[in-house]
NUTORTOR-769888 format. One record per residue (C-alpha): x negated, y, z negated; residue number from 1; chain; residue in three letters. Coordinates in nm, 4 decimals, always signed. Example, Ala and Ser with C-alpha at 12.3 -4.5 7.8 and 13.67 -1.06 7.14 Angstrom:
REM residues 2
{drenro {-1.2300, -0.4500, -0.7800}, 1, 'A', 'Ala'}
{drenro {-1.3670, -0.1060, -0.7140}, 2, 'A', 'Ser'}
END
This chain:
REM residues 193
{drenro {+4.9269, -0.0989, -4.6370}, 1, 'A', 'Met'}
{drenro {+4.5928, -0.1799, -4.6110}, 2, 'A', 'Ser'}
{drenro {+4.3935, -0.2558, -4.2879}, 3, 'A', 'Ser'}
{drenro {+4.3187, -0.6354, -4.1863}, 4, 'A', 'Ile'}
{drenro {+3.9195, -0.7173, -4.1423}, 5, 'A', 'Asn'}
{drenro {+3.8986, -0.9875, -3.8466}, 6, 'A', 'Leu'}
{drenro {+3.6277, -1.2116, -3.7634}, 7, 'A', 'Ser'}
{drenro {+3.5541, -1.3629, -3.4274}, 8, 'A', 'Lys'}
{drenro {+3.8172, -1.5920, -3.2517}, 9, 'A', 'Gly'}
{drenro {+4.1026, -1.4489, -3.5073}, 10, 'A', 'Gln'}
{drenro {+4.4389, -1.3557, -3.3829}, 11, 'A', 'Arg'}
{drenro {+4.7034, -1.1852, -3.5434}, 12, 'A', 'Ile'}
{drenro {+5.0201, -1.0237, -3.4478}, 13, 'A', 'Asp'}
{drenro {+5.0669, -0.6754, -3.4050}, 14, 'A', 'Leu'}
{drenro {+5.4078, -0.5726, -3.3234}, 15, 'A', 'Thr'}
{drenro {+5.6158, -0.8487, -3.4935}, 16, 'A', 'Lys'}
{drenro {+5.4325, -0.7738, -3.8388}, 17, 'A', 'Thr'}
{drenro {+5.4535, -0.3865, -3.7593}, 18, 'A', 'Asn'}
{drenro {+5.8099, -0.3147, -3.6517}, 19, 'A', 'Pro'}
{drenro {+5.8387, -0.0152, -3.4657}, 20, 'A', 'Gly'}
{drenro {+5.4727, -0.0221, -3.3512}, 21, 'A', 'Leu'}
{drenro {+5.4679, +0.0804, -2.9737}, 22, 'A', 'Thr'}
{drenro {+5.1763, +0.3445, -2.9529}, 23, 'A', 'Arg'}
{drenro {+4.8219, +0.2262, -3.0718}, 24, 'A', 'Val'}
{drenro {+4.5016, +0.3881, -3.0334}, 25, 'A', 'Ile'}
{drenro {+4.2430, +0.1302, -2.9775}, 26, 'A', 'Val'}
{drenro {+3.9120, +0.2977, -3.1255}, 27, 'A', 'Gly'}
{drenro {+3.5580, +0.1499, -3.0517}, 28, 'A', 'Leu'}
{drenro {+3.2342, +0.2409, -3.2016}, 29, 'A', 'Gly'}
{drenro {+2.8440, +0.1598, -3.1963}, 30, 'A', 'Trp'}
{drenro {+2.5184, +0.2406, -3.3162}, 31, 'A', 'Asp'}
{drenro {+2.2094, +0.2432, -3.0899}, 32, 'A', 'Thr'}
{drenro {+1.9466, +0.3723, -3.3483}, 33, 'A', 'Asn'}
{drenro {+1.6964, +0.0546, -3.3188}, 34, 'A', 'Arg'}
{drenro {+1.5601, +0.1582, -2.9635}, 35, 'A', 'Tyr'}
{drenro {+1.3209, +0.4096, -2.8850}, 36, 'A', 'Asp'}
{drenro {+1.2675, +0.3535, -2.5316}, 37, 'A', 'Gly'}
{drenro {+1.3237, +0.7330, -2.4674}, 38, 'A', 'Gly'}
{drenro {+1.6633, +0.6664, -2.2592}, 39, 'A', 'Gln'}
{drenro {+1.9782, +0.7399, -2.4197}, 40, 'A', 'Asp'}
{drenro {+2.1985, +0.4389, -2.4606}, 41, 'A', 'Phe'}
{drenro {+2.5460, +0.5175, -2.2798}, 42, 'A', 'Asp'}
{drenro {+2.7886, +0.2538, -2.3619}, 43, 'A', 'Leu'}
{drenro {+3.1326, +0.2401, -2.1716}, 44, 'A', 'Asp'}
{drenro {+3.4691, +0.1347, -2.2833}, 45, 'A', 'Ala'}
{drenro {+3.7093, -0.0217, -2.0199}, 46, 'A', 'Ser'}
{drenro {+4.0491, -0.1823, -2.0311}, 47, 'A', 'Ala'}
{drenro {+4.1472, -0.4735, -1.7762}, 48, 'A', 'Phe'}
{drenro {+4.5114, -0.5109, -1.7385}, 49, 'A', 'Leu'}
{drenro {+4.6099, -0.8780, -1.6504}, 50, 'A', 'Thr'}
{drenro {+4.8565, -1.1029, -1.5561}, 51, 'A', 'Asp'}
{drenro {+4.8942, -1.4496, -1.7695}, 52, 'A', 'Glu'}
{drenro {+4.6121, -1.5937, -1.5933}, 53, 'A', 'Asn'}
{drenro {+4.3844, -1.3605, -1.6899}, 54, 'A', 'Gly'}
{drenro {+4.3685, -1.1675, -1.3475}, 55, 'A', 'Arg'}
{drenro {+4.3848, -0.8160, -1.2570}, 56, 'A', 'Ala'}
{drenro {+4.6007, -0.7811, -0.9451}, 57, 'A', 'Thr'}
{drenro {+4.4778, -0.4367, -0.8088}, 58, 'A', 'Gln'}
{drenro {+4.2022, -0.2034, -0.8820}, 59, 'A', 'Asp'}
{drenro {+4.4307, +0.0412, -1.0520}, 60, 'A', 'Leu'}
{drenro {+4.4589, -0.2329, -1.3339}, 61, 'A', 'Asp'}
{drenro {+4.1012, -0.1394, -1.4505}, 62, 'A', 'Phe'}
{drenro {+4.1170, +0.1572, -1.6477}, 63, 'A', 'Val'}
{drenro {+3.7707, +0.3138, -1.7245}, 64, 'A', 'Phe'}
{drenro {+3.5715, +0.6402, -1.6746}, 65, 'A', 'Tyr'}
{drenro {+3.6480, +0.6809, -1.3146}, 66, 'A', 'Asn'}
{drenro {+4.0267, +0.5833, -1.3542}, 67, 'A', 'Asn'}
{drenro {+4.1157, +0.7530, -1.6976}, 68, 'A', 'Leu'}
{drenro {+4.5195, +0.6413, -1.6951}, 69, 'A', 'Ile'}
{drenro {+4.7149, +0.3439, -1.5748}, 70, 'A', 'His'}
{drenro {+4.9697, +0.4278, -1.3160}, 71, 'A', 'Pro'}
{drenro {+5.2183, +0.3271, -1.5526}, 72, 'A', 'Ser'}
{drenro {+5.1080, +0.5428, -1.8271}, 73, 'A', 'Gly'}
{drenro {+5.0571, +0.2428, -2.0654}, 74, 'A', 'Ser'}
{drenro {+4.7078, +0.2509, -2.0972}, 75, 'A', 'Val'}
{drenro {+4.4921, +0.5651, -2.1211}, 76, 'A', 'Glu'}
{drenro {+4.0943, +0.6360, -2.1702}, 77, 'A', 'His'}
{drenro {+4.0405, +0.9242, -2.3505}, 78, 'A', 'Thr'}
{drenro {+3.7263, +0.9994, -2.1772}, 79, 'A', 'Gly'}
{drenro {+3.3258, +0.8966, -2.2020}, 80, 'A', 'Asp'}
{drenro {+3.1202, +0.9565, -2.4563}, 81, 'A', 'Asn'}
{drenro {+2.7649, +0.9250, -2.3416}, 82, 'A', 'Arg'}
{drenro {+2.5735, +0.9072, -2.6447}, 83, 'A', 'Thr'}
{drenro {+2.7663, +0.7420, -2.9184}, 84, 'A', 'Gly'}
{drenro {+2.6425, +0.9907, -3.1682}, 85, 'A', 'Glu'}
{drenro {+2.8251, +1.0621, -3.4861}, 86, 'A', 'Gly'}
{drenro {+3.0479, +0.8684, -3.7093}, 87, 'A', 'Asp'}
{drenro {+3.3859, +0.7283, -3.6477}, 88, 'A', 'Gly'}
{drenro {+3.4981, +0.6214, -3.2926}, 89, 'A', 'Asp'}
{drenro {+3.2954, +0.6852, -2.9972}, 90, 'A', 'Asp'}
{drenro {+3.5576, +0.5975, -2.7395}, 91, 'A', 'Glu'}
{drenro {+3.8855, +0.5532, -2.7475}, 92, 'A', 'Gln'}
{drenro {+4.1746, +0.3773, -2.5222}, 93, 'A', 'Ile'}
{drenro {+4.5505, +0.4482, -2.6022}, 94, 'A', 'Lys'}
{drenro {+4.8005, +0.1996, -2.5502}, 95, 'A', 'Ile'}
{drenro {+5.1875, +0.2336, -2.5277}, 96, 'A', 'Asp'}
{drenro {+5.3296, -0.1148, -2.5460}, 97, 'A', 'Phe'}
{drenro {+5.6885, +0.0327, -2.4300}, 98, 'A', 'Ser'}
{drenro {+5.5302, +0.1275, -2.0746}, 99, 'A', 'Lys'}
{drenro {+5.3381, -0.1885, -2.0010}, 100, 'A', 'Val'}
{drenro {+5.4620, -0.3325, -1.6796}, 101, 'A', 'Pro'}
{drenro {+5.6573, -0.6664, -1.6907}, 102, 'A', 'Ala'}
{drenro {+5.3982, -0.8294, -1.4854}, 103, 'A', 'Asn'}
{drenro {+5.1066, -0.7265, -1.7208}, 104, 'A', 'Ile'}
{drenro {+5.0486, -0.9951, -1.9977}, 105, 'A', 'Asn'}
{drenro {+4.7035, -0.9224, -2.1625}, 106, 'A', 'Lys'}
{drenro {+4.5066, -0.6103, -2.1970}, 107, 'A', 'Ile'}
{drenro {+4.1155, -0.6996, -2.2435}, 108, 'A', 'Ala'}
{drenro {+3.9004, -0.4049, -2.4109}, 109, 'A', 'Ile'}
{drenro {+3.5654, -0.4492, -2.3056}, 110, 'A', 'Thr'}
{drenro {+3.2117, -0.2560, -2.3442}, 111, 'A', 'Val'}
{drenro {+2.9470, -0.2322, -2.0901}, 112, 'A', 'Thr'}
{drenro {+2.5988, -0.0730, -2.1150}, 113, 'A', 'Ile'}
{drenro {+2.5780, +0.1817, -1.8348}, 114, 'A', 'His'}
{drenro {+2.2711, +0.1569, -1.5782}, 115, 'A', 'Asp'}
{drenro {+2.1375, -0.1477, -1.8609}, 116, 'A', 'Ala'}
{drenro {+1.9150, -0.3175, -1.6021}, 117, 'A', 'Glu'}
{drenro {+1.7096, +0.0171, -1.4991}, 118, 'A', 'Gln'}
{drenro {+1.6773, +0.1046, -1.8600}, 119, 'A', 'Arg'}
{drenro {+1.5908, -0.2201, -2.0049}, 120, 'A', 'Ser'}
{drenro {+1.8839, -0.2336, -2.2379}, 121, 'A', 'Gln'}
{drenro {+2.0988, -0.4782, -2.3838}, 122, 'A', 'Asn'}
{drenro {+2.3389, -0.5672, -2.6586}, 123, 'A', 'Phe'}
{drenro {+2.0664, -0.7038, -2.8739}, 124, 'A', 'Gly'}
{drenro {+1.9801, -0.3171, -2.9434}, 125, 'A', 'Gln'}
{drenro {+2.3531, -0.2486, -3.0399}, 126, 'A', 'Val'}
{drenro {+2.4244, -0.2578, -3.3977}, 127, 'A', 'Ser'}
{drenro {+2.7552, -0.1750, -3.5872}, 128, 'A', 'Asn'}
{drenro {+2.9857, -0.2329, -3.3113}, 129, 'A', 'Ala'}
{drenro {+3.3374, -0.2495, -3.4198}, 130, 'A', 'Phe'}
{drenro {+3.6882, -0.2227, -3.2977}, 131, 'A', 'Val'}
{drenro {+3.9841, -0.1119, -3.4669}, 132, 'A', 'Arg'}
{drenro {+4.3501, -0.0600, -3.3987}, 133, 'A', 'Val'}
{drenro {+4.5313, +0.2697, -3.4969}, 134, 'A', 'Val'}
{drenro {+4.8912, +0.3231, -3.5135}, 135, 'A', 'Asn'}
{drenro {+4.9132, +0.6498, -3.3126}, 136, 'A', 'Ala'}
{drenro {+5.2190, +0.7622, -3.4767}, 137, 'A', 'Asp'}
{drenro {+5.1040, +0.7492, -3.8551}, 138, 'A', 'Thr'}
{drenro {+4.7251, +0.7512, -3.7838}, 139, 'A', 'Asn'}
{drenro {+4.7013, +0.4380, -4.0334}, 140, 'A', 'Gln'}
{drenro {+4.4619, +0.1908, -3.9276}, 141, 'A', 'Glu'}
{drenro {+4.6194, -0.1535, -3.8682}, 142, 'A', 'Val'}
{drenro {+4.3274, -0.3736, -3.8110}, 143, 'A', 'Leu'}
{drenro {+3.9456, -0.3806, -3.7731}, 144, 'A', 'Arg'}
{drenro {+3.6957, -0.6197, -3.5940}, 145, 'A', 'Tyr'}
{drenro {+3.3464, -0.5713, -3.6645}, 146, 'A', 'Asp'}
{drenro {+3.1098, -0.7537, -3.3881}, 147, 'A', 'Leu'}
{drenro {+2.8420, -0.8460, -3.6051}, 148, 'A', 'Gly'}
{drenro {+2.4605, -0.9016, -3.4425}, 149, 'A', 'Glu'}
{drenro {+2.5610, -1.2230, -3.2092}, 150, 'A', 'Asp'}
{drenro {+2.4120, -1.0607, -2.9178}, 151, 'A', 'Phe'}
{drenro {+2.0798, -1.0445, -2.7486}, 152, 'A', 'Ser'}
{drenro {+2.0358, -1.0134, -2.3880}, 153, 'A', 'Val'}
{drenro {+2.3993, -0.9256, -2.2826}, 154, 'A', 'Glu'}
{drenro {+2.4855, -0.6140, -2.1109}, 155, 'A', 'Thr'}
{drenro {+2.8702, -0.6564, -2.1151}, 156, 'A', 'Ala'}
{drenro {+3.1141, -0.7560, -2.3992}, 157, 'A', 'Val'}
{drenro {+3.4615, -0.8485, -2.4204}, 158, 'A', 'Val'}
{drenro {+3.5657, -0.7093, -2.7663}, 159, 'A', 'Ile'}
{drenro {+3.9203, -0.8091, -2.7811}, 160, 'A', 'Cys'}
{drenro {+4.2356, -0.8634, -2.6026}, 161, 'A', 'Glu'}
{drenro {+4.5921, -0.7428, -2.6843}, 162, 'A', 'Leu'}
{drenro {+4.8220, -1.0073, -2.5335}, 163, 'A', 'Tyr'}
{drenro {+5.1946, -1.0711, -2.5023}, 164, 'A', 'Lys'}
{drenro {+5.3566, -1.3681, -2.6905}, 165, 'A', 'His'}
{drenro {+5.7404, -1.4279, -2.6817}, 166, 'A', 'Asn'}
{drenro {+5.7797, -1.0508, -2.6243}, 167, 'A', 'Gly'}
{drenro {+5.5457, -0.9600, -2.9143}, 168, 'A', 'Asp'}
{drenro {+5.1915, -0.8183, -2.8941}, 169, 'A', 'Trp'}
{drenro {+4.8896, -1.0084, -3.0864}, 170, 'A', 'Lys'}
{drenro {+4.5522, -0.9032, -3.1184}, 171, 'A', 'Phe'}
{drenro {+4.2470, -1.1665, -3.0450}, 172, 'A', 'Asn'}
{drenro {+3.9349, -1.0867, -3.1593}, 173, 'A', 'Ala'}
{drenro {+3.7097, -1.2427, -2.8620}, 174, 'A', 'Val'}
{drenro {+3.3542, -1.0834, -2.8732}, 175, 'A', 'Gly'}
{drenro {+3.1969, -1.2691, -2.6032}, 176, 'A', 'Ser'}
{drenro {+2.9194, -1.1366, -2.3989}, 177, 'A', 'Gly'}
{drenro {+2.8292, -1.1402, -2.0515}, 178, 'A', 'Phe'}
{drenro {+2.4976, -1.0716, -1.8200}, 179, 'A', 'Ser'}
{drenro {+2.5179, -0.8920, -1.5144}, 180, 'A', 'Gly'}
{drenro {+2.7084, -0.5982, -1.6656}, 181, 'A', 'Gly'}
{drenro {+3.0108, -0.4371, -1.5436}, 182, 'A', 'Leu'}
{drenro {+2.9872, -0.6377, -1.1989}, 183, 'A', 'Ala'}
{drenro {+3.0034, -0.9423, -1.4183}, 184, 'A', 'Ala'}
{drenro {+3.3123, -0.8441, -1.5959}, 185, 'A', 'Leu'}
{drenro {+3.5266, -0.7241, -1.2782}, 186, 'A', 'Cys'}
{drenro {+3.4542, -1.0623, -1.1198}, 187, 'A', 'Arg'}
{drenro {+3.5576, -1.2443, -1.4358}, 188, 'A', 'Asn'}
{drenro {+3.8829, -1.0421, -1.4309}, 189, 'A', 'Phe'}
{drenro {+3.9302, -1.1229, -1.0522}, 190, 'A', 'Gly'}
{drenro {+3.8321, -0.7607, -0.8925}, 191, 'A', 'Leu'}
{drenro {+3.5721, -0.7251, -0.6304}, 192, 'A', 'Gln'}
{drenro {+3.3135, -0.4807, -0.7230}, 193, 'A', 'Val'}
END
């Protein structure tokens, strides 16, 4: 089965169309080759586990480089890549749908630029950003969403959401940008910074 390419705003079934799919790897990648202000770009992937109202109910529902694994074991960040060098995924987040707590309805995957203000960096200088979902048991890519060049001044992007609907998990290609970096994202998901 070949991977499906999504565009912004598209939604697709994950578990219903792929029976037995319980463990996925969400791979994220990007290039920052159009920038030469002398500073590395450090893009950070994170996951927010939220209720049906899109709110994280506790700080531990935010999985990022300082909190690599959710207490439930359902979501795990494999670690920070500080440069985005090389091909393939720059960062990965592993999700086990069978371990997601009942009160969690949505897992939002985001990318932010570390120290964006100080380094005068933004997503307008990032190219070829993508997310892909891989079946962790077979290593088959299930879907891919290429973000395109829609961004300019944003320093944070909600890339996609995996959400529960009638007991099945779906994928939503969100691609919405925020100014104000990680702090703005945290507030968006109901967390105090």
